[in-house]
Structure formats: structure tokens, C-alpha cells
C-alpha atoms as one frame of an Amber mdcrd trajectory, in Angstrom:
protein
  94.175 104.190 117.275  91.035 105.870 116.025  88.870 103.580 113.923  87.718
 104.714 110.516  84.041 104.938 109.782  82.375 101.565 109.332  80.521 100.869
 106.118  77.628  98.379 105.874  79.807  95.855 104.017  83.399  95.189 104.946
  84.858  94.371 101.529  85.111  96.037  98.156  85.284  99.741  97.328  82.519
 101.681  99.087  81.402 105.207  98.359  79.257 107.618 100.333  78.361 111.209
  99.523  77.161 113.785 102.000  76.853 117.496 102.515  78.520 119.662 105.139
  76.793 122.466 106.991  78.395 124.996 104.621  76.783 123.226 101.665  80.007
 121.645 100.413  79.552 118.125  99.085  81.929 115.554 100.591  82.733 112.137
  99.126  83.933 109.289 101.343  85.543 106.176  99.901  86.647 103.068 101.733
  88.748 100.217 100.379  90.347  97.166 101.975  93.714  95.911 100.735  95.821
  92.793 101.194  99.545  92.745 100.464 100.689  90.441  97.654 104.392  90.832
  98.363 106.416  91.556 101.510 106.538  95.047 102.946 110.112  96.379 102.819
 110.694  99.003 105.514 108.262 101.887 105.368 108.783 103.117 108.939 110.633
 106.018 110.453 113.736 103.812 110.812 115.355 102.768 107.511 114.676  99.160
 106.402 112.107  98.566 109.153 108.324  98.724 109.235 106.822 101.417 111.412
 106.578 100.179 115.045 103.266 102.012 115.610 101.410 101.427 112.351 102.877
  99.278 109.578 100.865 101.370 107.086 100.969 105.119 107.662  98.420 107.632
 106.369 101.163 110.119 105.502 102.816 107.562 103.254  99.523 106.794 101.495
  98.990 110.514 100.877 102.509 110.772  99.423 101.903 107.796  97.139  98.611
 109.216  95.871 100.309 112.521  95.180 103.114 110.860  93.208 100.762 108.733
  91.100  98.374 111.622  90.466 101.330 113.567  89.108 102.421 110.556  86.984
  99.090 110.227  85.159  97.432 113.654  85.549 100.371 116.058  85.621  99.872
 116.792  81.923  97.186 119.293  82.973 100.005 121.632  84.010 100.724 122.331
  80.336 104.469 122.050  80.906 104.532 124.590  83.765 106.048 123.472  87.062
 104.309 126.358  88.854 100.966 125.245  87.454 101.662 121.659  88.544 102.339
 122.842  92.094  99.084 124.834  92.107  97.067 121.793  90.994  98.792 119.530
  93.524  98.268 122.038  96.328  94.545 122.233  95.564  94.226 118.443  95.872
  96.871 117.444  98.402  97.730 120.648 100.268 100.982 122.572 100.553 103.395
 123.839 103.176 102.641 127.160 104.785  99.623 129.031 106.069  96.305 127.935
 104.593  97.899 124.957 102.828  96.029 122.184 104.643  95.028 119.322 102.383
  91.321 118.936 101.619  92.002 115.182 101.375  91.582 113.306 104.661  93.370
 109.958 104.781  92.703 107.408 107.524  94.233 103.955 107.776  93.223 101.030
 109.953  95.599  98.086 110.027  93.379  94.980 110.081  96.230  92.453 110.227
  99.763  93.574 111.117 101.275  90.380 109.685 104.588  88.992 110.870 108.260
  89.536 110.231 110.224  87.126 108.049 113.937  87.085 107.337 115.157  87.107
 103.748 118.752  86.462 104.874 119.824  84.342 107.854 123.283  83.821 109.309
 124.667  80.296 109.272 127.327  79.329 111.845 130.714  78.958 110.207 129.704
  80.765 107.013 130.965  84.203 105.991 127.806  85.154 104.127 124.177  84.857
 105.237 121.956  82.312 103.501 119.189  83.686 101.298 115.578  82.549 101.650
 114.150  83.013  98.135 110.765  81.673  99.283 110.375  84.997 101.139 111.791
  87.327  98.460 114.273  87.028  95.615 117.710  87.889  97.072 118.711  89.896
  93.986 115.895  92.348  94.730 116.239  92.184  98.519 120.022  92.690  98.720
 119.808  95.967 100.755 118.402  93.864 103.634 121.560  91.744 103.863 124.197
  92.598 106.440 127.357  94.300 105.271 130.711  95.260 106.743 129.218  98.659
 107.593 125.899  97.345 108.983 126.011  93.945 110.777 122.202  93.398 110.730
 120.043  91.312 108.408 116.705  93.130 108.225 113.334  91.343 108.008 110.377
  92.092 105.765 106.752  91.937 106.909 104.196  89.625 105.281 100.468  89.063
 105.681  99.455  92.702 106.150  95.867  93.867 105.533  94.587  97.381 105.947
  91.531  99.493 105.399  91.821 102.900 103.770  89.257 105.666 104.129  89.473
 108.829 102.034  87.229 111.862 102.526  87.430 114.854 100.200  85.277 117.600
  98.693  83.692 116.720  95.376  85.343 119.766  93.820  88.332 121.898  94.756
  89.227 125.415  93.623  92.518 126.083  91.831  93.699 129.732  91.973  94.058
 131.445  88.585  95.769 134.626  87.455  94.696 137.862  89.117  91.231 138.926
  87.995  90.193 135.402  86.963  87.772 133.152  88.805  89.282 130.049  90.439
  89.098 126.866  88.334  86.852 124.181  89.843  88.635 120.847  89.626  86.733
 117.528  89.794  88.514 116.172  92.871  86.705 112.834  92.765  87.788 112.208
  89.181  91.369 113.244  89.916  91.619 110.965  92.959  90.035 108.099  91.053
  92.916 108.333  88.552  95.503 108.543  91.349  94.027 105.526  93.168  93.957
 103.425  89.997  97.584 104.270  89.151  98.731 103.545  92.726  96.831 100.237
  92.873  98.190  99.199  89.441 101.792 100.435  89.372 102.660 101.353  92.957
 102.886 100.003  96.480 103.911 100.897 100.012 107.241 100.894 101.806 110.623
 100.838 100.093 111.674  99.274  96.760 108.147  99.349  95.401 109.618  99.722
  91.887 111.065  96.235  92.338 107.761  94.757  93.504 107.931  95.024  97.286
 104.834  96.291  99.094 102.474  95.404  96.228  98.832  94.988  97.236  95.426
  94.529  95.705  91.953  95.656  96.725  89.793  93.004  98.338  86.477  92.570
  96.588  85.467  89.309  98.233  85.749  87.967 101.731  88.223  85.282 100.734
  91.243  86.159  98.620  91.161  84.759  95.127  93.669  82.115  94.117  94.840
  80.733  90.794  92.717  81.863  87.919  92.028  85.221  89.561  91.191  88.030
  87.213  94.052  90.465  86.850  94.255  93.485  84.554  95.533  92.781  81.057
  97.795  95.091  79.083  94.928  96.325  76.919  92.844  97.215  79.972  95.752
  99.135  81.463  96.331 101.027  78.219  92.650 101.919  78.015  92.858 103.422
  81.480  95.958 105.376  80.490  94.081 106.685  77.434  91.309 107.776  79.806
  93.514 109.472  82.395  96.742 110.473  80.693  98.027 112.339  77.625 101.127
 112.254  75.469 102.361 115.726  76.390 102.040 118.492  78.958 104.334 117.333
  81.771 106.908 119.780  83.097 110.476 118.774  82.338 111.884 116.113  84.651
 108.539 114.813  85.988 108.306 110.972  85.687 105.022 109.962  84.062 103.056
 107.365  82.135 101.218 107.919  78.848  99.001 105.707  76.650 102.120 104.860
  74.618 104.413 104.099  77.552 106.459 100.926  77.412 104.701  98.202  79.457
 103.609  94.575  79.416 101.781  92.077  81.630 103.686  88.790  81.806 102.456
  85.334  82.866 105.350  85.055  85.264 105.526  85.185  89.022 107.337  88.010
  90.782 110.171  85.608  91.526 110.467  84.536  87.873 110.608  88.134  86.663
 113.202  88.881  89.339 115.297  85.936  88.158 115.034  87.141  84.541 116.046
  90.628  85.679 119.066  89.205  87.487 119.976  87.060  84.480 119.776  90.022
  82.098 121.789  92.424  84.239 124.405  89.811  85.158 124.727  88.164  81.715
 128.242  86.832  81.197 130.299  84.265  79.337 130.389  80.694  80.586 133.307
  80.122  82.923 136.125  77.739  82.006 136.560  76.571  85.594 134.090  75.205
  88.152 132.619  77.962  90.369 134.395  80.673  88.350 131.904  82.494  86.087
 133.192  83.980  82.857 133.622  87.674  82.090 130.661  90.000  81.882 129.078
  90.826  78.526 128.543  94.349  79.876 131.202  97.037  79.528 131.151  98.549
  83.027 133.651  96.257  84.836 136.375  96.811  82.249 135.762 100.565  82.174
 136.116 100.694  85.973 139.438  98.865  85.540 140.545 101.375  82.904 139.576
 104.424  84.948 141.251 103.108  88.102 144.230 101.627  86.195 143.938  98.438
  88.169 143.043  94.895  87.185 143.629  91.327  88.272 146.343  89.522  86.284
 143.738  87.577  84.254 141.348  90.516  83.820 143.020  93.062  81.586 140.289
  95.348  80.121 138.969  93.985  76.818 135.463  95.328  76.243 135.397  97.740
  73.274 132.634  99.973  74.725 133.626 102.563  77.320 130.205 103.398  78.771
 127.990 102.522  81.792 124.602 101.685  80.172 123.232  99.856  83.236 123.161
 103.241  84.952 119.870 103.784  83.118 118.276 101.230  85.482 118.742 103.687
  88.345 121.556 105.032  90.523 123.669 104.479  92.544 125.371 101.246  91.484
 128.224  99.879  93.592 130.928  97.884  91.803 132.586  95.254  93.952 135.343
  93.029  92.567 136.381  89.794  94.244 139.756  89.001  92.680 143.016  90.347
  94.058 144.472  93.099  91.888 141.073  94.317  90.668 139.835  97.778  91.804
 138.464  98.437  95.257 134.754  99.342  95.584 133.534 102.217  93.437 130.139
 103.865  92.995 128.314 104.997  89.864 126.171 107.949  90.969 124.707 111.291
  89.914 127.263 114.095  89.787 124.814 116.120  91.882 123.036 114.266  94.696
 123.195 110.614  95.597 120.518 108.770  93.636 118.305 108.652  90.571 115.180
 106.504  90.981 114.815 103.704  88.462 112.212 104.242  85.716 111.645 100.462
  85.586 108.557  99.241  87.462 108.204  95.545  88.350 104.742  95.198  89.850
 103.132  91.826  90.736  99.404  91.768  89.978  98.708  88.153  90.993 100.362
  84.796  91.628 101.425  84.437  87.994 100.918  87.889  86.554 103.529  90.624
  86.765 103.334  94.057  85.209 106.572  95.551  83.919 106.365  99.212  82.924
 108.729 102.100  82.296 108.189 105.619  83.613 108.951 108.277  81.028 111.380
 110.929  82.160 115.095 111.696  82.255 117.516 108.770  82.221 120.471 111.035
  83.014 120.395 113.194  86.169 121.114 116.950  85.990 124.864 117.423  85.941
 125.495 113.947  84.527 126.931 110.762  86.030 130.261 110.090  87.706 132.179
 107.034  88.863 133.298 107.798  92.397 136.480 106.045  93.478 137.705 107.190
  96.856 138.101 110.974  96.615 138.074 110.974  92.818 135.012 111.403  90.585
 135.337 110.443  86.913 132.655 111.848  84.560 131.145 108.949  82.567 128.256
 108.327  80.165 125.297 105.931  80.401 123.941 106.638  76.887 124.908 104.448
  73.945 125.343 105.052  70.227 123.817 102.393  67.907 127.248 101.018  66.959
 128.095 100.641  70.671 124.824  98.824  71.412 125.718  96.340  68.670 128.827
  95.375  70.649 126.992  94.609  73.921 125.510  91.138  73.584 122.500  91.474
  75.974 121.321  94.563  74.069 121.474  93.105  70.520 121.714  96.549  69.018
 119.065  98.188  71.219 120.455 101.466  72.599 117.892 101.540  75.422 118.868
  98.831  77.975 115.426  98.900  79.649 113.641  98.351  76.344 116.114  95.540
  75.668 115.176  93.956  79.014 111.482  93.912  78.085 112.372  92.231  74.771
 114.412  89.694  76.722 111.499  89.086  79.080 109.132  88.466  76.169 111.603
  85.920  74.814 111.247  84.016  78.086 107.736  83.158  76.883 105.918  84.927
  79.639 103.880  87.542  77.799 100.162  87.176  78.368
């Protein structure tokens, strides 16, 4: 592997500026990162880290592109074509002459080691979870299933050095007869880097906190009492980089007024609160038999499939699927005989809709929870797929319906209700 250029000091963001033979000014930045949470997949094979380089330059470029769009896409003025032109000027595009002016080089300093989140136990039907590695509610795709007999590991202890080189300005084509617009590439990439370092990560399931990292500014990582960004600091940065309007329709983004909070809770504690909120149910009347869900989806699946266990006749008065707003697909699996077989809540067109909810650890006991603004319902709507049948359903609630779903307490937006629930856990900083 080719080594990136060495800077005089090994830690902390470094910046150099030079000039090419054609007079173009080039900025070089180098940063060193350490992962806070396990790396989930991220390689060419699903659910596995890359066998050649656990951090890939192409993935970093993709992440920077996404987060630039999320905080700077407002400059497109609502035009998707204009957004593509701005992105192409910074990150390149497919086709002749579309090479990116941004050079990305990665050096893996420590490849870390694999750790299992789920392990098989002789004589047991289900693997045992290891919550000290990652919360099993967030890591469930790594657990073996009937279709895939493997438990997949995560990778911990990864450090890497990132080197970016780019022209100080890039030209954005304008309408015929107009001079190209000169865009401050350094300022645009500064915004993208900040958003990626604050809200994003590497690998899969970054919106649930996997692959979170932080820049190293000292030789030794900081421990308890480390300085982490507070909500006000994050909002000030959003005021600096973002705007309330200007994004083309359907582009996920963050604005100064976006829903977010920094909580004095560990990643694991936020994950447990998330599980508790999404699985909230009545207390069971028998040992090891939890009561019925407060949410309406299980009973609506029973109604649509016309099947239910003898003790589980549909009762819930709301006939909607509000938890679909947390992202799709959702697989419904019932355990009792007589209840429906597995069914899937999914977009009517395509297979998935990424969750707008971001759970992003910032430190040992500091977790950022934020919500990307954008569509909660995919184009074409949502269906419940049962075998060969697809039933059109709704994930949006009316106020009177939200009043009848106990976890929501009248809030029609289930993600906003989750943040209220999290604040009630006493974790807000």
C-alpha cells in the first residue's frame, strides 16, 4: 500500500498549501482518526470488513459527498440538476472529463481485531448475544438466520490516517454565455468533513452508531471528562454551513432547526432506550410471556392476513404502521401458533428507505441523536408484503390516532416522540 505524505506532527488536523506548475493552488489536509464503536461490514462482501483495507478511500469519498449534500445542498436552490453540477465540480462525475479534483488517500494505522457480537452455544437454538461488544438490538443483522447460518463479527480498535488534496477553488459550469462560478472548495470540504465527523461514520449501520470515530488531537486518546461537542455548538455550526430551504425534493438534509440533542448516555444506554421505546408493551400476566404491544402494527398484520393465535384476536383501534417512519424494511415475526407467518413492511417501489434517525456516539457518555429532514414515505407509498400479496398501508398518523398509541402520547411523529422519551430518561446534557 502506498503511504500518504508524512506531516511533521503525527496527530491533529494538519494543513499545507502549495502551488502546481500551472499556477493552481492546492490544499492538503491530513487527519488521524480512532474508531469509537465497532466497524460493521464496509467491505466488498456484505457484513464483512474489507480484506485488503478495512477503511477504503472510495467509501470516504462517498461519505463526504453525502454529508456535503446534507449540509450544503441548499446552494442548488431546489434544482436537482444544479445539485448534480455542484457535486460534480467537487467530487467528480461519471463519464469523460468527470474525474474528481478531490484526491483521497487512506492509511490504516491499526487494523484492529474481529469480535463476535453473537456466539453459538452448544444445545441452544439461538446464539448468545455479547452486549459488551455491541447492543444486540442494533446488531441483529449480524446474527445467523435460517437463510444464513453465519454469525458475523465486527471489527474494533481501528485507527486510520486520512489525507485529502484538492484545489482551493473549483469551477462550476453556468448557463451558455456565462462565466463559470468559482466555488470555494476548501470551505465546502470543511463543511462536509465536520458533518461527517459529527453525524456520520464508516461501514454499515452508521445511522445506528456503528463505525463512529473521532479525530485524534493528542497522542493518547482522551478518557472520561473528554470534551465533546454540545448541542449549542452543533447548532452554531449548522447555522454557519446550512440553511432552512433550497434543497431539491427528496434530498435528506440538516438545517439549523433540525431536531437533535446531545445526551449524557452511552451508546449502549441509548440503544436500550431505543429498544424499549420501539418494543413498548403491556406487562405480561405469565412468567416469560410479555404482554401485548402498545403499537398497532401486530394487530393490523393479523387483520390483513386474517390470522391470529387463539389468545391474540386483533384489538388495537389504530390501523396504521407508524414505526415504518423509523426506516424500511421491517420484518414482522410472530412466535405463537396460529399467528401470521413472516411479513415485510417495505416501500411499494424498491426494497428500502433509509432511516432519518441518527444515533451517533460522540464519547464514552455522550451520544448525539439527530433527525435528517426529508421524506418519511417513499415514492409510491408503503406496502405490507405477505407471500405474493402486497397490501397498501399507511405510516402517517392523525392526531386522534396518535392519542391512542401509548408510547406516542399524542405526538403524530414517532421519531419526535422517541426524542421526548429519551429526554425523560434524564440523559439530556
